N, C-alpha and C positions, 0 to 999 in steps of 0.2 A: 503496501500499498505505500502513497503515496503521499507524505505530511503537507505538502504543498496548500499555506495558508489562504489562494486564493482556491473560492470552490467552482467548481467547472457546472453544478448546479444549484444556482440561488432562489428557491421558489419563497414570496414577501406577502405573506396575508393574504393566503388565496380561497378564497369562496366558490365552493362549486356546486352543482345541481341539474336537472334536468328537465326544470319547471314547476316543479309540486314541491320549493323551497330548497335551503340549503343542505348538502348530505355531508357535508365538509363547511366550517367555519372559522374563514381567519388562519386557516394553516401557513404555518412559516419552518423552512428547513433549508439545509445546506449539504452537498454530496461535494466529499473531493473529490481530486483527481486517484486514477486506480483502485478507488474504497470498490468493496463488494458492498452493496448498500441496501437493506431488504425493507419493505414496506408493510407490516405482518398485522394480523389483527383479526377478531373472529368476523363470520359470516353476517354482511351487509352493511360493514363496515367503513366501507367508501373505496377498498383497498384498488380494486381496479377502474373507477372512477377519475382516483387521483392519477394513476399509470397513465387514463386516454387525455387527460387531459394537459399533462405535461407534456407527450409525442403530439400534440396541436391537432387530435382528432375534436376537441371540444374547446369551446370559449367559456372561460369560468366569470361567472358572475362580477367578480372583482379580483382585485390582485395580479402579480406578476408572475412568471418564469423565465429565470433567464438562464440557457443554456448557452455555456461557452459566452457568457456575457451579453451574449443579446437575447431581446424580451421575446418568445414565441409567441405573446397573447397582442402586440401590436403590431409585429412585424405581415408584410404585406409584399406579393409580387416577386419578386426575382431574391430579396430579400429574406424570405418565408422561408425559398424552398434550399437557399446556401445552409441554413439551421437544420433543415430536414435532412440535408443529408450529412450530418455531424452524428446521426443519431441510428439506431439498429433497433426491429422488434422485433421477438419472436414472440407471436402470442398461443395460449394456452393449448387451444387444441392443434398447433403448429400451422393451421391455416396452408396446408399446401396442396397446388391445384393435382387434383388423382389424374390427372389425363396426358400428364408432363411427366418427364423422370426426374428422379431427384436432382440430377444435373440442369436439368434445365429448369427446375423451382430457381435453385442456385445462381443460376445464371439471369433471372429474369431483374435485379437492380442494374446489373450489366447492361443487360439491354437496354434498359429504358435510361440509364442516365450516361450512358458514354459512349460514344463512337468507335471501338475497340474492332480489331478484324476480328470474324469469328470463333479464327483457333486461338487466340488472346483471350477470348470470354472463357472457350472452353476449359482450356489451360488453367485460369485464374477460378473457375469454377470448380474442378479438379483440386484445385489445394487447398478451398474453402474444406470439400467432401472431406479431406485427407486429416485435414484438423484437427476434425472431430470424431476421425475413428471409422470412417466410411466409404474409403478407397476401397475398388472393385463393386462399388452399388451406382455406379452412376447410373445406371442404364434402365436401373428394377424405378418402378411404379412404388409408389406410396403405399398403395394397396398390399404390395409386395413382401415390405418389410416389418418391422414391431414398430413400436407403442414407441419407444426409446429412441430408435432410429430415426422416426421421423421427427421425433423432437432434435436431436442431432442435425437433421437439416435443414433443418426448420431455423436452427442457430445460423447453419454455415450460410445461408441465404442472409442474414440479419449481417452477417459481419461481410458480405460478398465485396460491399463498398470500404472498407476498414472504417469505418466509424468511428469516433473518442467515446461515445454510449450508450451502450445495449441495453435496451428494457427488456427484461422477458414477463409476462405473466404466467405464471405456476408453471415453469416447469415439470415440475415433478407430481404434477396432478395424475391421478389416472398410474403412473407407475409402481411397480415391485420395488420391493426394499432394496434390494442386489441393482438392481436398475437405476435408483433415484438415486444410490451412493454413487455411481457410474455418472452417471450425470453433474454429481455436485462437482466430481475430480476436473473432469473436464472446465467445468465453469472456475475455478482453479487456476486452471492449466492455461485454459486462452484467456485469465486475468493480465496474470504471468506474463505469458507468451507477446501478447497485444499489447500491452500494458495501456487496457480499456478499462472504463469504468462501468460496474453492472449497476444496474439498477433494478431489484427483482421481490414481485409479489407473492410472496410465498406463506401460506400458515402450517407451512412440515416442520414442525421442528427439529426433529434430524438434521435437517438441508442448514435448518437456521442455522445453529450448531456448530455444523460444518463450513459452512463457507463465508459466516458475514462479519465484515467488521467492523459494521455501525445499523444498527435499526430502528425504525419508527414503531411503535404501534399506536394505532386510529382506537376510537373505540364509534360504536355507534351511536351511542344516548352523551355522549360528550361532544360528539360532530368535530373530531378532531383528534387531536395526538395527545395521549395521555402518558407516553413514555419513550425515553429516549437515549441509545446508549450502546453498549456491549449484551448482546443475549446474555451470557452467565451473569452478570453483575445484574441486570435487573432480575431474572430469577432468583438471587440468592438477598440481594439487598434494596429493592426496588419500597419502597414508602407506600406505595397502590396497590390494594390488597388483587384488585382486577389484575393488575400485573404480574402478577406473581402466581396467581390461581389461575393463569394463561400459560405462563412456561414450566408451572411444576404438572398441569392436567389434571388441576383439581375444580371441582365445581363448588359450587357457591351454598356455605350453609342453607342459605333459603330453600335451593333445591332439592338439597339432602331433603330435608325437612319437607319438604311437597312428597318428594319420592317414598318417603320413610309415611308417608298420611295413606296415599295410592296404593301401598303393599297391604296396609293395615286394613282398606278397606275393602279390599280382594281377599283378601284373608277372611272378612268376615263373611262377606256374599256366596263364598264355598261354603 
């Protein structure tokens, strides 16, 4: 991790939602160059919503999102395209085109944004697939490879243009523990090899402890950040009971009481 004092991402006073009131209100945080930065929290807390605003898919109600010093919220035209060229995105499902080979999928950004000759694009695509351990699978369709390999191919496509920042939405979702651990190691290898910054949405605790340099935890009721720091420190020392419960996989005392009541009622009816 690079400890540069200048953040590569600077989110300031961000309020976001989809028209029915804010999902996140007045959120601010920074991501430093070279970090593996994870956005976590319970279901419905706004993790993916935050990521979608950070990559420019939606405009916030208020606030600023600086990527490499430029505010994507107000940028338009060519300036906006230049900012977006600095990022790569891998969605939860992988979002590969099923009728195209893995190599063709990886070459899509090169086809869209470069004027390189075909053989140069194919060479770069093969290099990216090799980086994620998929050499030999260039001509396979997504349906012919495993879910973990599809996730790897999606990451290869995300790094096709050598972006400074990589956004990954739930990369371990739906994977078995071994495949998930292999993907964690791939992310660490790529972070070291490419000197890229990773912003990852996840609620998978093993992955979070394995790869995160820094995390923020969102909360649905708070509509914002309730914790920030190193995962182990938050697990062991956070003053917020919600945070400790999350990292230690503990239900609340009220939930325990409700479960006990339901169990007694069930026994009574039997």
